[in-house]
C-alpha positions, 0 to 999 in steps of 0.5 A: 792968489789976490791980484799985485800978491806978495813981491818981496818988497824993499823988506824982504830985500832988505832982510836979505841983505842982512842975512848976507852981511851976518854970512860974511860976518861968521866966515870972516870971524871963522876965518880968524878963529880957524888962525888962532886955533891953528896957532895955539898949543895944548899941552898935557902931561903923564906919570906925573908930569915924567912924559909932558906933549905939546901938540899944534892947533893943527894938530901935530905934536910940536915937542915931547919932553920924557925925564931921563929918570923915567927911561928904563930898559927892562919896562919900555912899555910904561913909557911908551903907554905914558907918551901915549897918554900926553900925547891923546891928552893933548889932542883932546885939549886941542879938540875942546878948544877947537869945539868951545870956539866953535860953539861960541861962534855958531851960538851952540847951533851945530852947522856940521862945522 
């Protein structure tokens, strides 16, 4: 190696400082995004609106509405299926919103979040 080889100099240090600032900003943006997602609510329905489910960004069922006309003692299984379908669709909407937000934040890079 030549005498007085590469020592990093001020250019390398400046680049590293910029990278640290970008990482800190990304972390702040990530925390803000997580807060916004947790406060959001996602609604889905099944059976033509007979069953409606609302899920929070924390992936918790917040409310479940069932039209009284849907309650048929002879066909409880259909009602159960509609509840499951509505809740699962609301959860999918939550997950899609989370993935889309993360993709916007990371510029489409998969960083393992």
